[in-house]
C-alpha positions in Angstrom: -1.8 30.1 -23.5 0.9 32.8 -23.3 -1.4 35.3 -21.6 -2.6 32.7 -19.1 1.0 31.7 -18.2 2.0 35.4 -18.0 -0.8 36.1 -15.5 0.2 33.1 -13.3 3.9 34.1 -13.2 3.0 37.5 -11.9 2.9 35.7 -8.6 6.5 35.7 -7.3 6.2 32.3 -5.7 4.9 30.8 -9.0 7.7 32.5 -10.9 10.4 31.2 -8.4 9.0 27.6 -8.6 8.8 27.7 -12.4 12.3 29.1 -12.7 13.7 26.3 -10.5 12.0 23.6 -12.6 13.0 25.3 -15.8 16.6 25.3 -14.8 16.4 21.8 -13.3 14.2 20.0 -15.8 14.9 16.5 -14.6 14.0 17.4 -11.0 11.0 15.8 -9.2 10.2 17.0 -5.7 7.5 17.0 -3.0 5.7 20.0 -1.5 8.1 19.8 1.5 11.1 19.8 -0.8 9.9 22.6 -3.0 8.8 24.7 0.0 12.2 24.3 1.5 14.1 25.6 -1.5 11.7 28.5 -2.1 11.6 29.3 1.6 7.8 29.5 1.8 5.0 28.0 3.8 4.0 24.4 2.7 0.3 25.3 2.3 1.1 28.4 0.1 3.6 26.3 -1.9 1.2 23.5 -2.4 -1.6 25.8 -3.6 0.8 27.4 -6.2 2.1 24.0 -7.3 -1.4 22.8 -7.9 -2.3 25.9 -9.9 0.9 25.3 -12.0 -0.2 21.7 -12.6 -3.7 22.9 -13.6 -2.1 25.4 -16.0 0.0 22.7 -17.6 3.3 24.1 -16.5 4.1 21.3 -14.1 3.1 17.7 -13.8 2.1 15.8 -10.7 2.6 12.2 -9.9 1.4 10.4 -6.8 2.6 7.4 -5.0 0.3 6.7 -2.1 -0.2 9.9 -0.2 3.0 11.4 -1.6 2.7 13.9 -4.5 5.8 14.6 -6.6 6.0 17.6 -9.0 8.1 17.9 -12.1 8.5 20.2 -15.1 6.1 19.9 -18.0 7.1 17.9 -21.1 5.0 20.1 -23.4 7.5 21.8 -25.7 5.2 24.6 -26.5 4.6 25.4 -22.8 8.4 25.1 -22.2 9.2 27.6 -24.9 6.6 30.1 -23.5 7.9 29.6 -19.9 11.5 30.2 -21.1 10.5 33.4 -22.8 8.5 34.7 -19.8 11.3 33.8 -17.3 14.0 35.4 -19.4 11.8 38.5 -19.9 11.3 38.0 -23.7 7.7 37.0 -23.6 
């Protein structure tokens, strides 16, 4: 799992998104909201968000056509993400 996560966070946008959610673990936001705070195109942001969901680093919830993203609740993944973000993994 660690190698898979490390490979994903080689992407700067993925790393920025993960760092935000790691530091704000109670946050839930949409593609528009996330793209605004990472200052990136919505389509690129959505693609990275979806890859982070598939990798188990974020969770996605939908209400109608609106998708909300939040940090994983998997403690093992959270520990690995913390190590990678802090440069210890």
